[in-house]
Structure formats: structure tokens, C-alpha cells
C-alpha positions as CSV (number, residue, x, y, z in Angstrom):
1,M,0.0,0.0,0.0
2,P,1.3,3.5,-0.8
3,A,2.6,5.7,2.0
4,V,-0.1,7.7,3.6
5,A,-0.2,11.5,3.5
6,E,2.2,13.4,5.8
7,T,0.7,13.6,9.2
8,T,0.9,17.4,9.3
9,V,-2.0,19.7,8.4
10,E,0.0,21.0,5.4
11,G,0.9,17.5,4.3
12,I,-2.6,16.2,4.4
13,L,-4.1,19.2,2.7
14,G,-1.4,19.0,0.0
15,K,-2.4,15.3,-0.6
16,L,-6.0,16.3,-0.7
17,E,-5.3,19.0,-3.3
18,D,-3.5,16.4,-5.4
19,L,-6.7,14.2,-5.2
20,R,-9.1,17.0,-6.0
21,P,-9.2,16.4,-9.8
22,L,-10.0,12.7,-9.2
23,I,-12.8,13.5,-6.7
24,E,-14.3,16.2,-8.9
25,E,-14.2,13.9,-12.0
26,H,-16.3,11.2,-10.2
27,S,-18.6,13.5,-8.3
28,D,-21.6,13.4,-10.7
29,E,-21.1,9.6,-11.1
30,A,-21.5,9.2,-7.4
31,E,-24.7,11.2,-7.4
32,R,-26.1,9.0,-10.2
33,N,-25.0,5.7,-8.7
34,R,-25.8,6.6,-5.1
35,C,-22.3,5.5,-4.1
36,V,-18.8,7.1,-4.1
37,S,-16.9,5.7,-7.0
38,A,-14.4,2.9,-6.4
39,P,-11.4,4.9,-7.6
40,V,-12.1,7.7,-5.1
41,S,-12.8,5.3,-2.2
42,R,-9.5,3.5,-3.0
43,A,-7.6,6.8,-3.1
44,M,-9.1,7.8,0.3
45,L,-8.0,4.4,1.7
46,E,-4.5,4.4,0.2
47,N,-3.8,8.0,1.4
48,G,-4.9,7.5,5.0
49,F,-8.1,9.5,4.9
50,F,-10.2,6.7,6.3
51,R,-8.0,6.2,9.3
52,M,-7.0,9.7,10.4
53,M,-8.3,9.2,13.9
54,R,-7.0,5.7,14.3
55,P,-4.1,5.6,16.8
56,E,-0.6,5.5,15.4
57,T,0.0,2.4,17.5
58,V,-2.3,0.5,15.1
59,G,-1.2,2.1,11.9
60,G,-3.4,5.2,11.8
61,L,-2.5,8.9,11.5
62,G,-3.4,9.5,15.1
63,L,-4.7,13.0,14.5
64,D,-6.2,15.0,17.3
65,P,-10.0,15.4,17.0
66,V,-10.1,19.1,15.8
67,T,-7.4,18.5,13.1
68,C,-9.4,15.5,11.9
69,F,-12.6,17.6,11.8
70,R,-10.8,20.2,9.7
71,M,-9.7,17.6,7.2
72,I,-13.3,16.2,7.0
73,E,-14.5,19.7,6.3
74,E,-12.0,20.3,3.6
75,V,-12.9,17.0,1.8
76,S,-16.6,17.9,2.1
77,R,-15.9,21.3,0.6
78,I,-14.8,19.5,-2.5
79,D,-17.5,16.8,-2.5
80,S,-20.1,16.3,0.2
81,A,-20.5,12.5,-0.3
82,V,-16.8,11.8,-0.1
83,G,-16.4,14.1,2.9
84,W,-19.3,12.4,4.6
85,N,-17.9,8.9,4.0
86,V,-14.5,10.0,5.3
87,G,-16.2,11.4,8.4
88,I,-18.2,8.2,9.0
89,A,-15.1,6.0,8.6
90,N,-13.2,8.0,11.1
91,G,-16.2,8.3,13.3
92,F,-16.2,4.5,13.8
93,E,-12.5,4.4,14.6
94,P,-12.9,5.3,18.3
95,F,-15.1,2.2,18.8
96,G,-12.0,0.1,18.4
97,A,-11.2,1.0,22.0
98,W,-14.0,-1.3,23.2
99,G,-12.5,-4.1,21.3
100,S,-10.6,-7.2,22.5
101,K,-6.9,-7.7,22.0
102,E,-7.7,-10.1,19.1
103,L,-10.0,-7.5,17.5
104,V,-7.4,-4.8,17.8
105,R,-4.8,-7.1,16.2
106,R,-7.0,-8.6,13.5
107,V,-9.2,-5.7,12.5
108,M,-8.0,-2.3,13.7
109,S,-4.3,-3.0,12.9
110,A,-5.0,-3.9,9.3
111,D,-4.2,-1.3,6.7
112,D,-7.2,-2.2,4.5
113,T,-9.8,-2.0,7.3
114,V,-12.5,0.5,6.6
115,L,-15.4,0.6,9.1
116,C,-19.0,1.4,8.5
117,G,-22.1,0.6,10.5
118,G,-25.5,1.6,11.9
119,F,-27.0,1.5,15.4
120,F,-30.7,1.5,14.6
121,P,-32.5,-0.7,15.1
122,P,-30.2,-2.8,17.2
123,R,-29.7,-6.3,16.1
124,K,-30.6,-9.4,18.1
125,A,-27.8,-11.4,19.7
126,V,-28.5,-14.9,21.1
127,K,-25.7,-16.3,23.3
128,V,-24.1,-19.5,22.0
129,D,-20.9,-21.4,22.7
130,G,-18.0,-19.2,21.9
131,G,-20.0,-16.1,21.1
132,Y,-23.4,-15.0,19.7
133,R,-25.7,-15.6,16.8
134,I,-26.8,-12.3,15.5
135,S,-29.6,-11.3,13.1
136,G,-31.1,-8.0,12.1
137,R,-31.1,-5.1,9.6
138,T,-29.8,-1.7,10.4
139,Q,-30.3,1.5,8.5
140,F,-27.9,4.3,7.2
141,N,-24.7,2.3,6.8
142,S,-22.8,5.0,4.9
143,N,-19.8,3.9,2.9
144,C,-20.8,0.3,3.1
145,N,-19.7,-0.4,-0.5
146,A,-16.1,0.5,0.4
147,A,-16.1,-0.9,3.9
148,T,-14.5,-4.2,5.0
149,W,-16.0,-4.4,8.5
150,V,-19.4,-3.4,10.0
151,C,-19.7,-2.0,13.5
152,G,-23.1,-1.9,15.3
153,E,-25.1,-2.6,18.4
154,A,-27.0,-5.7,19.3
155,L,-29.3,-6.5,22.3
156,I,-28.7,-9.8,24.0
157,F,-31.6,-12.3,24.1
158,E,-31.7,-15.5,26.1
159,S,-33.1,-17.5,23.2
160,D,-34.5,-17.2,19.7
161,D,-38.0,-17.3,21.2
162,A,-37.4,-14.5,23.7
163,T,-39.3,-11.4,23.0
164,E,-37.5,-9.1,25.5
165,P,-33.7,-8.6,25.8
166,L,-31.9,-9.5,29.0
167,K,-31.6,-6.5,31.4
168,Y,-29.2,-5.1,33.9
169,E,-30.3,-4.5,37.5
170,T,-31.0,-0.9,36.5
171,G,-33.6,-2.1,34.0
172,A,-31.5,-1.1,31.0
173,P,-31.3,-3.7,28.2
174,M,-28.0,-5.6,27.9
175,S,-26.3,-4.6,24.6
176,I,-23.0,-5.4,22.9
177,L,-20.9,-3.6,20.3
178,T,-20.4,-5.9,17.4
179,F,-17.9,-6.2,14.6
180,F,-18.3,-8.5,11.6
181,P,-16.9,-8.7,8.0
182,I,-19.0,-7.0,5.4
183,E,-19.0,-10.2,3.3
184,E,-21.1,-11.9,6.0
185,A,-23.8,-9.4,5.5
186,E,-26.2,-8.4,2.7
187,I,-26.2,-4.8,1.5
188,I,-29.8,-3.8,0.8
189,D,-29.6,-1.3,-2.0
190,N,-32.2,1.2,-0.8
191,W,-30.5,4.5,-0.4
192,D,-32.8,6.8,-2.5
193,T,-32.9,10.2,-0.9
194,L,-33.3,13.9,-1.6
195,G,-29.6,14.7,-0.9
196,M,-26.3,13.2,0.2
197,C,-27.1,10.8,-2.6
198,G,-23.5,9.6,-3.2
199,T,-22.9,8.3,0.3
200,G,-24.3,4.8,-0.3
201,S,-26.0,4.8,3.1
202,H,-27.8,1.5,2.4
203,D,-29.3,-0.9,4.9
204,V,-27.1,-3.9,6.0
205,E,-28.7,-7.2,7.1
206,V,-27.3,-10.3,8.7
207,T,-29.2,-13.5,9.4
208,N,-28.0,-16.0,12.1
209,V,-24.4,-15.0,11.6
210,F,-22.0,-16.4,14.2
211,L,-20.1,-13.7,16.0
212,P,-17.1,-14.8,18.0
213,E,-16.8,-13.5,21.5
214,E,-13.7,-11.5,20.7
215,Q,-15.6,-9.6,18.0
216,S,-18.0,-8.2,20.6
217,A,-17.8,-6.1,23.8
218,P,-20.4,-4.9,26.3
219,F,-21.6,-1.5,25.1
220,I,-21.1,0.3,28.4
221,P,-18.9,3.2,29.4
222,L,-15.3,2.5,28.3
223,S,-13.1,1.7,31.3
224,D,-10.1,-0.5,30.4
225,P,-9.1,-0.4,26.7
226,E,-6.2,-2.4,25.3
227,P,-2.8,-0.6,25.4
228,E,-3.1,0.5,21.8
229,Y,-6.2,2.5,22.7
230,A,-5.1,3.9,26.1
231,G,-4.3,7.3,24.8
232,P,-6.2,10.6,25.4
233,L,-8.6,10.3,22.4
234,H,-10.4,7.4,24.1
235,R,-11.1,9.4,27.2
236,L,-13.5,11.3,25.0
237,S,-15.5,8.1,24.5
238,I,-18.0,8.4,21.5
239,W,-18.0,12.1,21.3
240,P,-15.4,12.5,18.5
241,A,-17.5,10.1,16.6
242,I,-20.6,12.3,17.0
243,A,-18.5,15.3,15.8
244,C,-17.5,13.4,12.7
245,V,-21.1,13.5,11.7
246,A,-21.3,17.3,12.1
247,A,-18.0,18.3,10.5
248,P,-19.2,17.8,6.9
249,A,-21.8,20.5,7.4
250,F,-19.1,23.2,7.4
251,G,-17.7,21.9,4.2
252,I,-21.1,22.0,2.5
253,A,-21.9,25.5,3.8
254,Q,-18.4,26.8,2.9
255,S,-18.7,25.3,-0.6
256,A,-22.0,27.1,-1.1
257,I,-20.4,30.4,0.0
258,D,-17.5,29.8,-2.4
259,D,-19.8,29.1,-5.3
260,F,-21.9,32.2,-4.6
261,I,-18.8,34.5,-4.5
262,E,-17.9,33.1,-7.9
263,L,-21.5,33.8,-9.1
264,G,-21.3,37.4,-7.9
265,K,-20.6,38.8,-11.4
266,K,-24.0,37.6,-12.6
267,V,-26.5,40.3,-13.7
268,P,-30.0,39.1,-12.6
269,S,-32.9,39.2,-15.0
270,Y,-34.6,42.5,-15.4
271,T,-31.9,44.4,-13.6
272,S,-28.8,46.3,-14.8
273,G,-26.4,45.8,-11.8
274,S,-24.5,42.7,-10.9
275,L,-25.6,40.4,-8.1
276,A,-22.6,41.4,-6.1
277,S,-23.7,45.1,-6.2
278,R,-27.1,44.5,-4.5
279,P,-27.1,45.5,-0.8
280,V,-29.5,42.7,0.2
281,V,-27.2,40.1,-1.4
282,Q,-24.2,41.6,0.3
283,L,-26.1,41.3,3.6
284,Q,-27.2,37.7,3.0
285,L,-23.6,36.7,2.1
286,G,-22.2,38.4,5.1
287,E,-24.7,36.8,7.4
288,A,-24.0,33.4,6.0
289,E,-20.3,33.8,6.4
290,A,-20.8,35.0,10.0
291,K,-23.0,32.0,10.9
292,V,-20.5,29.5,9.6
293,A,-17.6,31.2,11.3
294,A,-19.5,31.4,14.6
295,A,-20.7,27.8,14.6
296,R,-17.2,26.6,13.5
297,A,-15.6,28.5,16.4
298,L,-18.0,27.0,19.0
299,F,-17.4,23.5,17.5
300,H,-13.6,23.7,17.5
301,N,-13.3,25.5,20.8
302,T,-15.6,23.0,22.5
303,Y,-13.6,20.0,21.2
304,D,-10.2,21.8,21.9
305,G,-11.3,22.1,25.5
306,M,-12.4,18.5,25.7
307,W,-9.1,17.4,24.1
308,Q,-7.2,19.3,26.7
309,K,-9.1,17.6,29.5
310,A,-8.3,14.2,27.9
311,L,-4.6,15.2,27.6
312,D,-4.7,16.0,31.3
313,G,-6.0,12.5,32.0
314,E,-9.6,13.4,32.6
315,C,-12.7,11.7,31.2
316,L,-15.8,13.7,30.2
317,E,-18.6,14.5,32.7
318,L,-22.2,14.7,31.7
319,E,-22.0,18.5,31.4
320,D,-19.0,18.0,29.0
321,R,-20.9,15.5,26.9
322,S,-23.8,18.0,26.8
323,R,-21.5,20.7,25.5
324,C,-20.2,18.4,22.8
325,Q,-23.7,17.6,21.7
326,M,-24.7,21.2,21.7
327,A,-21.7,22.2,19.5
328,C,-22.5,19.4,17.0
329,S,-26.2,20.0,16.7
330,Y,-25.7,23.8,16.5
331,A,-23.0,23.3,13.8
332,V,-25.5,21.5,11.5
333,K,-28.4,23.7,12.3
334,T,-26.5,26.9,11.7
335,A,-24.7,25.6,8.5
336,A,-28.2,24.9,7.1
337,E,-29.3,28.4,7.9
338,A,-26.2,29.7,6.0
339,V,-27.0,27.5,3.0
340,D,-30.5,28.8,3.0
341,L,-29.3,32.4,2.9
342,I,-27.1,31.5,-0.1
343,H,-30.0,29.7,-1.8
344,L,-32.1,32.9,-1.5
345,A,-29.3,35.1,-2.7
346,A,-28.4,33.0,-5.7
347,G,-31.9,33.5,-7.3
348,S,-32.7,31.3,-10.3
349,S,-29.2,29.9,-10.3
350,A,-30.1,28.1,-7.1
351,I,-32.6,25.9,-8.9
352,R,-30.6,24.9,-11.9
353,N,-29.3,21.4,-11.9
354,E,-26.1,22.4,-13.7
355,K,-25.2,24.6,-10.7
356,R,-24.1,23.1,-7.4
357,F,-26.4,25.4,-5.3
358,Q,-29.3,22.9,-5.5
359,R,-27.0,20.1,-4.3
360,H,-25.7,22.1,-1.3
361,F,-29.3,22.8,-0.4
362,R,-30.4,19.2,-0.7
363,D,-27.3,17.8,1.1
364,I,-27.4,20.1,4.1
365,H,-31.1,19.5,4.7
366,V,-30.6,15.8,4.6
367,L,-27.8,16.1,7.1
368,T,-30.1,18.1,9.5
369,Q,-32.2,14.9,9.8
370,H,-29.5,12.7,11.2
371,A,-30.5,11.5,14.7
372,F,-27.1,12.2,16.3
373,V,-26.9,15.9,15.3
374,S,-30.5,16.9,14.6
375,E,-32.1,19.9,16.3
376,S,-34.0,17.5,18.6
377,R,-30.7,16.8,20.4
378,L,-30.7,20.4,21.6
379,Q,-33.8,19.4,23.6
380,S,-31.6,16.8,25.3
381,V,-29.0,19.5,26.1
382,G,-31.8,21.6,27.6
383,Q,-32.9,18.7,29.7
384,I,-29.4,18.3,31.2
385,S,-29.1,22.0,31.9
386,L,-32.4,21.9,33.8
387,G,-31.3,18.9,35.8
388,A,-33.7,16.5,34.1
389,E,-32.8,13.0,33.0
390,P,-31.9,13.2,29.2
391,E,-33.9,10.9,27.0
392,W,-31.0,10.4,24.6
393,P,-29.3,7.1,25.7
394,F,-25.8,7.9,24.3
395,F,-25.2,10.5,27.0
396,A,-24.5,7.5,29.3
397,L,-21.3,6.6,27.3
């Protein structure tokens, strides 16, 4: 496998710029085929973009979270689907910290490992000798066509006939994190959506697949990872993964702004002045830029602070996790507001298929519906601020 990009911001950005022509060449193809093209996915793999947040101890680039988010944004600025799939692949990397020594050796240490997965609905796991027998179909498995392993959640049932999962003393259902090869599953080709078309976020189904014990782990707060995963990143638990879902929003919004600035010389129908000369347009552009800059600052500053806590040997408290969620949901919500402003300012250019404005609009509004970063999660943040029990289960991790 070719050497990965230099693990400096400049080196990675330089490699991305080298790959820009390839990404742009296949962008329309990905939209049509509802899947990032094989040459682009292969280039992302060979140049390390799918394992930027994997620890160096297992062959990754070992980037800190905010640097990784910046790279995801820059890829998304070129192509939203490629940036999203890069974000999702990296978002699953932290889950390797739950893995057994064998999983770390066999899966996470392999140069060709690309992770995808989905958490809803959880699969069914029945305990058998040496592991589990799992069945179930999960939604939204982005990048599954390029992935080699599927990560997900399964609830543990005592038998095939059981209708309720086993439960802890607290009443919470017993669940495990699962890892299985993509070839043991069926990809259900059903990703047909308004936007983010090229991400290939199909359903993935398994039926009575044997899952060895070492390819599973109790899905509970992380406490004792293998040495390869004992670094500061994993004191942040799942919250870098959540942020990888939000980071593409900045790339989409910034790309819309870039395209609009290029459009500024246009003279709208029935007028004599350029688009750029109109005060209302100047205001809309300025407001869009301010929204993106403000949300990006909150996002990066929040995770910079969490990273410093991790470097100091601390794990995240509930209030910290709430701040992470707030930054992620606000990022997507505000990026969508910025794209809406650009959509209004662009006039009839915003509805023409040969222009990218319609794609920015479609993509960002699909992203706002993602459960992990939707506006609904801000309600969960408010619940925590008011001292109420949050209904979002992932705050427990």
C-alpha cells in the first residue's frame, strides 16, 4: 500500500489537493450511482483519509480530533459525499477502543480496514458457545460499499424465542458492540434520498451469523481499553464520533459560499447591476459567512477544550458531553441556515441542476435529519441544563 499523507495539516491538505481532480471527476457519477466511485474510495484508503483518527499504534495517522474535523470539512468542501464517508469511517475508529486484544490485532491494525455501521434498530444477539448468533437489519450504513467491517449494536436475548432482551439490574437492556466482516452481510440497495445521494448509506442485514466472543464487547462506558487505545482520544468516548457526523456541514456551507462568491458577477434578470452590487445580497452573504464562522468557532473551541481535558488524564462528565452535543447540533443547524441564505441570494441559479447550489441545499437539509446531530438533540441539552434525565441514551457513554 502506498505511503499515507504526511501527518501534518499541510501535508494532508497537500495530498487532498492532489486528489481534487479525481474527486471532482467522479462527483456526478457518485450522485447518479448513489455511491462514491471505487477509484475515489480507493484513493481515500490508500492515502490514509479513512484512518485519520486511528491511533498510530495500530497504523493510523493519530490526528487529534479538531485536526481530523478540519480535514473532513476540507474533503466535504470538494465533495459532500466523499467528505461524509471520510467522516463516517473516522467516526467509527474510536469504537475500536471497546475491542478485545484479538479485535485490535486482526481488525484495527489492518491497513485495509474500513469501518461502516449503523445503530438503529439494534440487532438481536443470542448467546451460543464461543460467542453470539446475530440477526437484524440496520439503516444508514454510509460507505458500506467501500467498507470491510461493519460495526453496530445488538441487544442480548436469552433464546431465539425470547421477545424481550436481557436486562441489567438498572432495567437497561444488555447490549453489545459488534464487529463482523461486510462479506457476512447483505447490503440492501435502498439509499434513495433527496440529498447526500452519493454516500451509499444502504441498509445492511445479517441472518444467524456467528459472532465470536472476541468480536463483541459490552456496550457500556469505556473503562479498560487495550494498550493501543489507552491514549487521550479514548477518554472522550464516543463524542469524537458524533462530531465526525457534524463536520461535513461546514464543508457543505463553505462550498455554497465559495460558489456564490464566484457567481457574484452575474447580472440578474430584469436588472442592470451585478448580483454582487445589491445590498440585500451583500447582507445575505455576510450573514451566511458569520453563521458558519461562529458555529465553527464554537465547535472547534468545545472540542479543543475536551481534548485538553483528555490530555490531562480526565474523562468527560455529563456536562461536558452535553456541550459536545450542543456544539455538534448547533453546527449542523447553523450551517443549514447559512446555506438557506445563499440559496435565497443565488436567485434562479439556485434551482438549476447544472449549478451546485441545489446540491448544497439538498445535502445540508438531509444532514439536519441525522439523529445524532438533529435539532432535537438540543432538547436533550436543555434537559441536562435543567437537571432532568436526558432521554438520549448515548449521554450515558
